[in-house]
BADO-366951 format. One record per residue: residue in one letter; x, y, z of N, C-alpha, C in turn. Coordinates in Angstrom, 1 decimal. Layout:
<sites>
[A,[X,Y,Z],[X,Y,Z],[X,Y,Z]]
...
</sites>
This chain:
<sites>
[M,[2.6,-80.1,-38.4],[3.7,-79.5,-37.6],[3.4,-78.4,-36.5]]
[T,[3.5,-78.7,-35.3],[3.1,-77.5,-34.3],[4.5,-76.5,-34.3]]
[A,[4.3,-75.5,-33.3],[5.2,-74.6,-33.2],[6.2,-75.1,-32.2]]
[V,[7.5,-74.9,-31.9],[8.8,-75.2,-31.8],[9.5,-74.4,-30.7]]
[A,[9.1,-73.1,-30.7],[9.7,-72.3,-29.8],[8.6,-71.3,-29.0]]
[I,[8.9,-71.0,-27.4],[8.1,-70.3,-27.0],[9.2,-68.8,-27.0]]
[P,[8.6,-67.5,-27.5],[9.4,-66.6,-27.2],[9.8,-66.1,-26.1]]
[V,[11.1,-65.5,-26.1],[11.5,-65.1,-24.6],[11.5,-63.5,-24.7]]
[F,[11.0,-62.7,-23.8],[10.8,-61.6,-23.8],[12.0,-60.8,-22.8]]
[E,[12.5,-61.0,-22.1],[12.9,-60.0,-20.9],[14.5,-60.3,-20.6]]
[Q,[15.1,-61.1,-21.4],[16.7,-61.2,-21.1],[17.3,-60.2,-21.8]]
[Q,[18.5,-59.3,-21.2],[19.1,-58.5,-21.9],[20.7,-59.1,-21.8]]
[D,[21.2,-59.0,-23.0],[22.7,-59.7,-23.2],[23.3,-58.0,-22.9]]
[N,[24.3,-58.1,-22.4],[25.7,-57.0,-22.1],[26.6,-57.1,-23.4]]
[A,[26.2,-56.4,-24.2],[27.1,-56.3,-25.8],[27.7,-54.7,-25.5]]
[P,[28.6,-54.8,-26.2],[29.1,-53.1,-26.5],[28.2,-52.4,-27.1]]
[S,[27.9,-51.2,-26.8],[26.7,-50.1,-27.7],[27.2,-50.0,-29.3]]
[G,[26.0,-50.2,-29.9],[26.3,-50.3,-31.1],[26.6,-51.3,-31.9]]
[R,[26.9,-52.5,-31.2],[26.8,-54.1,-31.5],[26.0,-55.0,-31.2]]
[R,[25.4,-54.5,-30.0],[24.2,-55.2,-29.7],[23.4,-55.7,-30.7]]
[I,[22.7,-56.8,-30.6],[21.3,-57.3,-31.3],[20.2,-56.6,-30.6]]
[P,[19.2,-56.5,-31.3],[17.9,-56.1,-30.5],[17.5,-57.1,-29.6]]
[G,[17.1,-57.0,-28.7],[16.5,-58.2,-27.6],[17.2,-58.7,-27.2]]
[N,[17.2,-60.1,-27.4],[18.4,-61.0,-26.5],[18.5,-62.1,-27.2]]
[K,[19.2,-63.2,-26.9],[19.8,-64.5,-27.5],[18.8,-65.4,-27.6]]
[G,[17.8,-65.1,-26.6],[16.7,-66.2,-26.5],[15.9,-66.0,-27.7]]
[I,[15.1,-64.9,-27.8],[14.4,-64.6,-28.7],[14.5,-64.7,-30.3]]
[W,[16.0,-64.6,-30.6],[16.7,-65.1,-32.0],[16.6,-66.3,-32.0]]
[V,[16.7,-67.3,-30.7],[16.7,-68.8,-31.1],[15.0,-68.9,-31.7]]
[G,[14.1,-68.2,-30.7],[12.8,-68.7,-31.3],[12.4,-68.2,-32.7]]
[I,[12.9,-66.9,-33.1],[12.8,-66.7,-34.6],[13.1,-67.7,-35.4]]
[T,[14.5,-68.0,-35.2],[15.4,-69.0,-36.1],[14.3,-69.9,-36.3]]
[C,[13.9,-70.7,-35.1],[12.9,-71.7,-35.3],[11.7,-71.7,-36.0]]
[E,[11.4,-70.6,-36.0],[10.0,-70.0,-36.5],[10.2,-70.1,-38.1]]
[F,[11.4,-69.2,-38.7],[11.7,-69.4,-39.6],[12.0,-70.8,-40.3]]
[V,[12.4,-71.6,-39.7],[13.3,-72.9,-40.0],[11.6,-73.5,-40.3]]
[E,[10.4,-73.7,-39.1],[9.4,-74.3,-39.4],[8.5,-74.1,-40.8]]
[F,[8.7,-72.4,-41.1],[8.1,-71.9,-42.5],[8.6,-72.3,-43.4]]
[L,[9.9,-72.3,-43.5],[10.8,-72.8,-44.9],[10.0,-74.1,-44.9]]
[V,[10.3,-75.5,-43.9],[9.6,-76.3,-44.5],[8.1,-76.7,-45.0]]
[L,[7.4,-75.6,-44.4],[6.3,-75.5,-45.0],[5.9,-75.0,-46.3]]
[F,[6.7,-73.9,-46.6],[6.8,-73.3,-47.6],[7.4,-74.3,-48.9]]
[V,[8.3,-75.1,-48.7],[8.6,-76.2,-49.4],[7.6,-76.9,-49.8]]
[V,[6.7,-77.7,-48.5],[5.6,-78.3,-48.9],[4.6,-77.8,-49.8]]
[Y,[4.5,-76.6,-49.9],[3.7,-75.4,-50.7],[4.0,-75.8,-52.2]]
[F,[5.5,-75.6,-52.4],[6.4,-75.7,-53.7],[5.7,-77.0,-54.4]]
[V,[6.2,-78.0,-53.5],[5.9,-79.4,-54.2],[4.6,-79.7,-54.6]]
[A,[3.6,-79.3,-53.5],[2.2,-79.4,-53.6],[2.0,-78.7,-55.1]]
[R,[2.3,-77.9,-55.2],[1.8,-76.7,-56.2],[2.6,-77.3,-57.6]]
[A,[3.6,-77.9,-57.3],[4.1,-78.7,-58.8],[3.6,-79.7,-59.0]]
[H,[2.6,-80.2,-57.9],[2.1,-81.7,-58.2],[0.2,-81.6,-58.8]]
[F,[0.0,-80.5,-58.3],[-1.6,-79.9,-58.7],[-1.5,-78.6,-58.9]]
[P,[-1.0,-78.3,-60.3],[-1.3,-76.8,-60.5],[-2.4,-76.2,-60.8]]
[E,[-3.2,-77.1,-61.4],[-4.4,-76.5,-61.7],[-5.4,-76.4,-60.2]]
[S,[-5.0,-77.4,-59.2],[-5.6,-77.3,-58.0],[-5.6,-75.5,-57.3]]
[F,[-4.1,-75.3,-57.1],[-3.4,-73.9,-56.9],[-4.2,-72.7,-57.7]]
[E,[-4.3,-72.9,-59.1],[-4.7,-71.9,-59.7],[-6.0,-71.9,-59.6]]
[Q,[-6.7,-72.8,-59.4],[-8.3,-72.5,-59.2],[-8.4,-71.9,-57.6]]
[G,[-7.8,-72.6,-56.8],[-8.2,-72.1,-55.4],[-8.1,-70.7,-55.2]]
[T,[-6.7,-70.2,-55.6],[-6.6,-68.5,-55.4],[-7.9,-67.9,-55.8]]
[D,[-8.7,-68.2,-56.7],[-9.6,-67.4,-57.1],[-10.8,-67.6,-56.1]]
[R,[-10.9,-68.4,-55.4],[-11.9,-69.0,-54.5],[-11.9,-67.8,-53.4]]
[L,[-10.7,-67.8,-53.0],[-10.5,-67.1,-51.6],[-11.1,-65.6,-51.6]]
[S,[-10.8,-65.0,-50.7],[-10.9,-63.5,-50.5],[-10.1,-62.6,-50.6]]
[R,[-9.8,-62.0,-51.2],[-8.5,-61.6,-51.6],[-8.6,-60.5,-50.5]]
[V,[-10.2,-59.6,-50.1],[-10.4,-58.6,-49.4],[-9.5,-59.0,-47.6]]
[A,[-10.0,-60.2,-47.5],[-9.9,-60.5,-46.3],[-8.2,-60.8,-46.1]]
[G,[-7.3,-61.5,-47.3],[-5.9,-61.6,-47.2],[-5.6,-59.9,-46.8]]
[T,[-5.8,-59.2,-47.7],[-5.6,-57.6,-47.6],[-5.6,-57.2,-46.3]]
[V,[-6.8,-57.1,-45.5],[-7.2,-56.8,-44.5],[-6.1,-57.2,-43.3]]
[I,[-5.9,-58.4,-43.4],[-4.7,-59.2,-42.6],[-3.4,-58.2,-42.8]]
[T,[-3.1,-58.5,-43.9],[-1.8,-57.9,-44.1],[-1.5,-56.5,-43.9]]
[L,[-2.7,-55.6,-43.6],[-2.6,-54.1,-43.7],[-2.8,-54.0,-42.0]]
[L,[-3.3,-55.0,-41.1],[-3.5,-55.1,-40.0],[-2.1,-55.7,-39.3]]
[M,[-1.5,-56.6,-40.1],[-0.1,-56.9,-39.8],[0.9,-55.9,-40.0]]
[V,[1.0,-55.3,-40.9],[1.9,-54.1,-41.0],[1.8,-53.1,-40.2]]
[T,[0.3,-52.5,-40.1],[0.3,-51.5,-39.3],[0.6,-51.5,-37.7]]
[S,[0.3,-52.5,-37.3],[1.0,-53.2,-36.0],[2.2,-53.1,-35.8]]
[S,[3.2,-53.8,-36.6],[4.4,-53.7,-36.5],[5.0,-52.5,-36.5]]
[F,[4.4,-51.5,-37.4],[4.8,-49.8,-37.5],[4.5,-49.4,-36.0]]
[F,[3.4,-49.5,-35.3],[2.9,-49.0,-34.3],[4.2,-49.3,-33.0]]
[I,[4.8,-50.9,-32.8],[5.2,-51.5,-32.4],[6.8,-50.7,-32.1]]
[A,[6.8,-51.0,-33.5],[8.3,-50.1,-33.8],[8.6,-48.7,-33.0]]
[C,[7.4,-48.0,-33.5],[7.1,-46.7,-32.9],[7.4,-46.8,-31.5]]
[S,[7.1,-47.6,-30.6],[6.9,-47.6,-29.0],[8.6,-48.3,-28.9]]
[V,[9.4,-48.8,-29.6],[10.6,-49.1,-29.1],[11.5,-47.7,-29.3]]
[A,[11.4,-46.9,-30.4],[11.8,-45.8,-31.0],[11.7,-44.7,-30.1]]
[T,[10.3,-44.6,-29.4],[10.4,-43.4,-28.1],[10.6,-44.2,-26.9]]
[M,[10.9,-45.2,-26.6],[11.2,-45.9,-25.4],[13.1,-45.5,-25.5]]
[R,[13.4,-45.6,-26.8],[14.8,-45.3,-27.0],[15.2,-43.6,-26.5]]
[A,[14.2,-42.9,-26.7],[14.2,-41.3,-26.8],[14.1,-41.1,-25.1]]
[G,[13.7,-42.2,-24.4],[13.1,-41.6,-23.3],[11.8,-41.2,-22.8]]
[K,[10.8,-41.6,-23.7],[9.7,-41.0,-24.2],[8.6,-42.1,-23.5]]
[R,[8.6,-42.3,-22.1],[8.3,-43.9,-21.8],[6.5,-43.6,-22.2]]
[R,[5.6,-42.6,-21.6],[4.5,-42.5,-21.9],[4.0,-42.4,-23.3]]
[Q,[4.8,-42.2,-24.4],[4.4,-42.0,-25.7],[4.6,-43.6,-26.3]]
[S,[5.5,-44.2,-25.8],[6.3,-45.5,-25.8],[4.8,-46.8,-25.6]]
[I,[4.4,-46.3,-24.4],[3.0,-47.3,-23.9],[2.0,-47.0,-24.9]]
[Y,[1.7,-45.6,-25.3],[0.5,-45.4,-26.2],[0.5,-46.1,-27.4]]
[W,[1.9,-46.2,-28.2],[2.3,-46.6,-29.4],[2.3,-48.4,-29.0]]
[L,[2.4,-48.7,-27.9],[2.4,-50.3,-27.6],[0.8,-50.4,-27.8]]
[V,[0.1,-49.7,-26.8],[-1.3,-50.1,-26.8],[-2.2,-50.1,-28.0]]
[S,[-1.6,-49.2,-28.9],[-2.1,-49.1,-30.6],[-1.7,-50.3,-31.2]]
[G,[-0.5,-50.5,-30.7],[0.1,-52.1,-31.8],[-0.7,-53.4,-31.3]]
[L,[-1.2,-53.0,-29.8],[-1.9,-54.4,-29.6],[-3.3,-54.2,-30.2]]
[V,[-3.9,-53.1,-29.9],[-5.6,-53.0,-30.4],[-5.4,-53.3,-31.9]]
[V,[-4.4,-52.9,-32.9],[-4.3,-53.5,-34.3],[-4.3,-54.9,-34.5]]
[A,[-3.2,-55.4,-33.3],[-2.9,-56.9,-33.6],[-4.1,-57.7,-33.2]]
[L,[-5.3,-57.5,-32.4],[-6.0,-58.0,-31.9],[-7.1,-58.1,-33.0]]
[G,[-6.9,-56.7,-34.1],[-7.8,-57.3,-35.3],[-7.6,-58.3,-36.3]]
[Y,[-6.1,-58.9,-36.0],[-5.7,-60.2,-36.8],[-6.8,-61.3,-36.6]]
[P,[-6.9,-62.1,-35.5],[-7.5,-63.1,-35.0],[-9.2,-62.9,-35.7]]
[L,[-9.4,-61.5,-35.2],[-10.9,-61.3,-35.5],[-11.4,-61.2,-37.0]]
[A,[-10.2,-61.0,-37.7],[-10.3,-60.8,-39.3],[-10.2,-62.2,-39.7]]
[K,[-9.3,-63.0,-39.1],[-9.1,-64.4,-39.5],[-10.4,-65.2,-39.4]]
[Y,[-11.3,-65.0,-38.3],[-12.2,-65.7,-37.9],[-13.3,-65.2,-39.1]]
[M,[-13.4,-64.2,-39.2],[-14.6,-63.8,-40.2],[-14.0,-64.2,-41.6]]
[E,[-12.7,-64.4,-41.6],[-12.5,-65.2,-43.1],[-12.7,-66.6,-43.3]]
[I,[-12.7,-67.4,-42.2],[-13.0,-68.8,-42.3],[-14.5,-69.1,-42.0]]
[S,[-15.4,-68.4,-41.5],[-16.8,-68.0,-41.6],[-16.9,-67.8,-42.8]]
[W,[-16.4,-67.1,-43.7],[-16.8,-66.7,-45.0],[-16.4,-68.1,-46.1]]
[N,[-15.1,-68.5,-45.5],[-14.8,-69.7,-46.4],[-15.8,-70.7,-46.3]]
[L,[-16.2,-71.0,-45.2],[-17.1,-72.5,-44.6],[-18.6,-72.1,-45.5]]
[A,[-19.0,-70.7,-45.0],[-20.4,-70.4,-45.8],[-20.3,-70.8,-47.3]]
[H,[-19.3,-70.6,-48.0],[-18.7,-70.8,-49.3],[-18.5,-72.4,-49.6]]
[G,[-18.6,-72.9,-48.7],[-17.9,-74.4,-49.3],[-16.6,-75.0,-48.9]]
[I,[-15.6,-74.0,-48.5],[-14.5,-74.3,-48.3],[-13.8,-74.6,-46.9]]
[N,[-13.1,-75.9,-46.8],[-13.0,-76.3,-45.8],[-11.3,-77.0,-46.2]]
[G,[-10.9,-77.9,-45.2],[-9.5,-78.5,-45.3],[-9.7,-79.7,-46.2]]
[E,[-10.9,-80.1,-46.8],[-11.1,-81.3,-47.5],[-11.7,-80.7,-48.9]]
[S,[-11.6,-79.7,-49.0],[-12.2,-79.2,-50.5],[-11.2,-79.2,-51.7]]
[G,[-10.0,-79.7,-51.3],[-8.7,-79.9,-52.4],[-7.3,-79.6,-51.4]]
[I,[-6.1,-80.0,-52.3],[-5.1,-80.0,-52.1],[-4.8,-78.6,-51.4]]
[F,[-5.2,-77.7,-52.5],[-4.7,-76.2,-52.2],[-5.0,-75.8,-50.8]]
[F,[-6.4,-75.7,-50.7],[-7.0,-75.7,-49.3],[-6.9,-76.5,-48.1]]
[T,[-6.1,-77.4,-48.4],[-5.4,-78.6,-47.1],[-4.0,-77.5,-46.8]]
[V,[-3.0,-77.3,-47.6],[-2.2,-76.5,-47.4],[-2.4,-74.9,-47.0]]
[Y,[-3.4,-74.3,-47.7],[-3.9,-73.0,-47.0],[-4.0,-72.8,-45.8]]
[Y,[-5.1,-74.0,-45.5],[-5.2,-73.8,-43.6],[-4.3,-74.1,-42.7]]
[Y,[-3.3,-75.0,-43.4],[-2.3,-75.7,-42.3],[-1.4,-74.4,-42.0]]
[L,[-1.0,-73.7,-43.4],[-0.2,-72.7,-43.3],[-0.6,-71.7,-42.5]]
[T,[-1.7,-70.9,-42.7],[-2.3,-69.9,-42.0],[-2.5,-70.1,-40.6]]
[F,[-3.2,-71.5,-40.2],[-3.5,-71.5,-38.8],[-1.9,-71.4,-38.1]]
[N,[-1.2,-72.4,-38.8],[0.6,-72.1,-38.2],[0.7,-70.8,-37.9]]
[H,[0.6,-70.0,-38.7],[0.8,-68.5,-38.6],[-0.3,-67.9,-37.4]]
[L,[-1.0,-68.2,-37.5],[-2.3,-67.6,-36.4],[-1.7,-68.1,-35.0]]
[V,[-1.4,-69.3,-35.1],[-0.7,-69.6,-33.8],[0.2,-68.9,-33.2]]
[H,[1.2,-68.5,-34.1],[2.5,-67.8,-33.9],[2.2,-66.4,-33.5]]
[A,[1.3,-65.8,-34.1],[0.7,-64.6,-34.0],[0.2,-64.4,-32.5]]
[T,[-0.7,-65.6,-32.3],[-1.3,-65.6,-30.7],[-0.2,-65.7,-29.3]]
[W,[0.6,-66.1,-30.0],[2.3,-66.0,-29.1],[2.6,-64.6,-29.3]]
[G,[2.7,-64.0,-30.2],[3.0,-62.3,-30.3],[2.3,-61.6,-29.3]]
[I,[0.8,-61.6,-29.9],[-0.5,-61.1,-29.1],[0.0,-61.4,-27.6]]
[L,[0.0,-62.3,-26.8],[0.2,-62.4,-25.7],[1.7,-62.1,-24.8]]
[G,[2.7,-62.0,-26.3],[3.8,-61.4,-25.7],[3.4,-59.5,-25.5]]
[I,[2.9,-59.1,-26.5],[2.4,-57.9,-26.3],[1.6,-57.7,-24.9]]
[L,[1.3,-58.5,-24.6],[0.2,-58.0,-23.3],[1.2,-58.1,-22.1]]
[W,[1.9,-59.1,-22.1],[3.3,-59.3,-21.1],[4.0,-58.2,-21.1]]
[V,[4.3,-57.5,-22.3],[5.5,-56.5,-22.1],[4.8,-55.3,-21.9]]
[L,[3.5,-54.8,-22.3],[2.6,-54.0,-22.0],[2.5,-53.5,-20.4]]
[A,[2.4,-54.9,-19.6],[2.2,-54.8,-18.6],[3.3,-54.6,-17.5]]
[R,[4.6,-55.0,-18.2],[5.8,-54.7,-17.7],[6.1,-53.1,-17.6]]
[H,[5.7,-52.6,-19.0],[5.9,-51.3,-19.4],[5.2,-50.5,-18.6]]
[L,[4.0,-50.8,-18.0],[3.1,-50.1,-17.4],[3.6,-49.9,-15.9]]
[A,[4.1,-51.1,-15.4],[4.8,-51.1,-14.0],[5.9,-50.7,-14.0]]
[G,[6.3,-49.6,-15.3],[8.0,-49.1,-14.9],[9.0,-50.0,-15.1]]
[G,[8.8,-50.9,-16.2],[9.9,-52.0,-16.0],[10.9,-51.6,-17.2]]
[Y,[10.6,-50.7,-17.8],[11.6,-50.3,-19.1],[12.1,-48.8,-19.1]]
[S,[13.3,-48.5,-19.4],[13.9,-47.3,-19.3],[14.5,-46.9,-20.4]]
[A,[15.0,-45.7,-20.9],[15.7,-45.7,-22.2],[16.7,-46.5,-22.2]]
[D,[17.3,-46.7,-21.3],[18.8,-47.7,-21.0],[18.6,-49.3,-21.3]]
[D,[17.3,-49.5,-21.0],[16.9,-51.1,-20.3],[15.5,-51.3,-21.0]]
[H,[15.8,-51.7,-22.3],[14.4,-52.2,-22.9],[14.1,-53.4,-23.5]]
[A,[15.1,-53.9,-23.2],[15.3,-55.3,-24.1],[14.0,-56.2,-24.2]]
[G,[13.5,-56.1,-23.3],[12.0,-57.1,-23.7],[11.2,-56.2,-24.6]]
[L,[11.0,-55.0,-24.9],[10.5,-54.4,-25.6],[11.0,-54.5,-27.2]]
[E,[12.2,-54.5,-27.0],[13.2,-55.0,-28.7],[12.8,-56.5,-29.1]]
[A,[12.8,-57.3,-28.0],[12.7,-58.7,-28.4],[11.1,-58.8,-28.8]]
[L,[10.2,-58.3,-28.1],[8.9,-58.2,-28.4],[8.8,-57.7,-30.2]]
[A,[9.3,-56.9,-30.4],[9.5,-56.2,-31.7],[9.6,-56.9,-32.6]]
[S,[11.0,-57.7,-32.1],[11.9,-58.4,-33.3],[10.9,-59.5,-33.5]]
[Y,[10.2,-60.4,-32.7],[9.1,-61.4,-33.0],[8.1,-61.3,-33.6]]
[W,[7.7,-60.1,-33.2],[6.1,-59.6,-34.2],[6.7,-59.2,-35.5]]
[H,[7.7,-58.4,-35.9],[8.4,-58.1,-37.3],[8.4,-59.6,-37.9]]
[A,[9.1,-60.3,-36.9],[9.6,-61.6,-38.0],[8.2,-62.5,-38.2]]
[T,[6.9,-62.5,-37.2],[5.9,-63.0,-37.9],[5.2,-62.3,-39.1]]
[D,[5.3,-60.7,-38.9],[4.9,-59.9,-40.0],[5.5,-60.5,-41.2]]
[I,[7.1,-60.5,-41.7],[7.3,-60.8,-42.4],[7.1,-62.5,-43.3]]
[I,[6.7,-63.4,-42.1],[5.9,-64.5,-42.7],[4.9,-64.3,-43.3]]
[W,[3.9,-63.7,-42.8],[2.7,-63.3,-43.5],[3.0,-62.6,-44.9]]
[L,[3.8,-61.6,-45.1],[3.7,-60.9,-46.3],[4.4,-62.1,-47.4]]
[V,[4.9,-63.5,-46.8],[5.3,-64.3,-47.8],[4.0,-65.1,-48.3]]
[I,[3.2,-65.3,-47.1],[2.0,-66.3,-47.1],[0.9,-65.6,-48.1]]
[F,[0.7,-64.2,-47.9],[-0.2,-63.4,-48.7],[-0.3,-63.8,-50.0]]
[P,[1.0,-63.5,-50.7],[1.1,-63.7,-52.3],[0.8,-64.9,-52.6]]
[F,[1.2,-66.1,-51.9],[1.3,-67.3,-52.4],[-0.2,-67.9,-52.3]]
[F,[-1.1,-67.6,-51.7],[-2.5,-67.6,-51.4],[-3.6,-66.7,-52.0]]
[Y,[-3.3,-65.8,-52.0],[-4.3,-64.8,-52.3],[-3.9,-64.0,-53.6]]
[V,[-2.7,-64.2,-54.1],[-2.4,-63.2,-55.5],[-1.9,-64.3,-56.7]]
[L,[-0.9,-65.0,-56.4],[-0.3,-66.2,-57.4],[-1.6,-67.0,-58.0]]
[A,[-1.9,-66.8,-59.0],[-2.8,-67.7,-59.8],[-2.3,-68.6,-61.0]]
</sites>
């Protein structure tokens, strides 16, 4: 199953103050599609686990929990930095907002690097997509998440470019909010994936 929606980061809906959702309707359509896609994949996970419980119990012990934990810390930290970028922009502190966003980008770039190192470690230990049903589901789910995270990283780059060009202000920063919403959604999905594969034995 491939990704189904491209995030939208730049439109702002006019809604009364205090009642407006962060970002814009387009990004929430994308987030909803992302959640539906992973909901289907999680159903596949539970069906496979119910039919092959021993494979899933043994598979968890073969994965690197260090790699899973590092990725989790990178995702959570990056989300925190981007949330700080939104908060400082709302307060009219544009320069600080840019610094936070750059920090979020740097940490976010650690995710594909950590994933590459994890996959290299897996392959060196004979773990690939044909090593059993557990690893087939593992690779399919985590690669799908990596695709969505890559979209998010590209979104950070786009929003950062606009931010540096003065495209946002304290009163108009819907693109930054949309990015944060999408990145937080991707973070939440990883926080579900992490225990499924690295913890639950």
